[in-house]
C-alpha positions in Angstrom: -67.9 114.5 184.6 -65.1 115.0 182.1 -61.7 115.8 183.7 -59.2 116.0 180.7 -60.2 119.4 179.2 -57.9 121.0 176.7 -58.0 124.3 178.7 -59.2 124.5 182.3 -58.7 127.4 184.7 -60.2 127.2 188.2 -60.1 130.2 190.4 -61.2 131.0 194.0 -62.9 134.3 193.5 -64.3 136.6 196.2 -68.1 136.6 196.5 -70.9 137.9 198.7 -73.8 135.9 200.0 -74.7 133.6 197.1 -71.4 132.4 195.8 -69.3 133.4 192.8 -70.9 134.1 189.4 -68.1 132.0 187.8 -65.3 129.9 189.2 -64.1 127.8 186.2 -63.4 128.2 182.5 -63.1 125.1 180.4 -62.5 124.3 176.7 -64.6 121.7 175.0 -63.4 119.4 172.2 -65.1 121.8 169.7 -62.9 124.7 170.8 -65.6 126.6 172.7 -64.7 128.1 176.1 -67.4 127.9 178.8 -67.5 129.7 182.2 -69.4 127.9 184.9 -70.4 128.1 188.6 -71.9 124.6 188.9 -75.4 126.0 188.2 -75.1 128.2 185.1 -72.8 128.2 182.1 -72.0 130.8 179.4 -69.9 130.6 176.3 -67.1 133.2 176.2 -64.4 134.3 173.7 -61.6 134.6 176.3 -60.8 133.0 179.6 -61.5 135.6 182.3 -58.8 134.1 184.5 -55.8 133.8 182.2 -56.9 135.7 179.1 -56.3 133.0 176.5 -58.5 133.2 173.4 -61.0 130.4 172.6 -60.3 128.6 169.3 -64.0 128.8 168.4 -65.2 132.3 168.9 -68.8 133.5 169.4 -70.0 135.4 166.3 -70.2 139.1 167.1 -73.4 141.0 166.3 -73.2 144.6 165.0 -75.4 147.1 166.7 -75.8 150.8 166.7 -76.6 152.9 169.8 -79.5 155.2 168.8 -79.9 157.0 172.0 -77.9 157.6 175.2 -80.0 157.9 178.3 -77.7 159.9 180.6 -80.3 159.6 183.4 -79.6 155.9 183.6 -75.8 156.3 183.8 -74.0 156.5 187.1 
């Protein structure tokens, strides 16, 4: 496993039964930030722990909300 990441934040986060959803954010050589929990990984635009911005951003998709279902809102 690589240990010399450009950006790496590790955080002990509170969790319930199954463990934390994320506990580390790393930057790969291509500038992408990834959050991970040793089982699943997701690319993110910002580190959720320190707030730094990833050099390589995920392209945003434009969408329009056509209907609001208030019965589904809490």
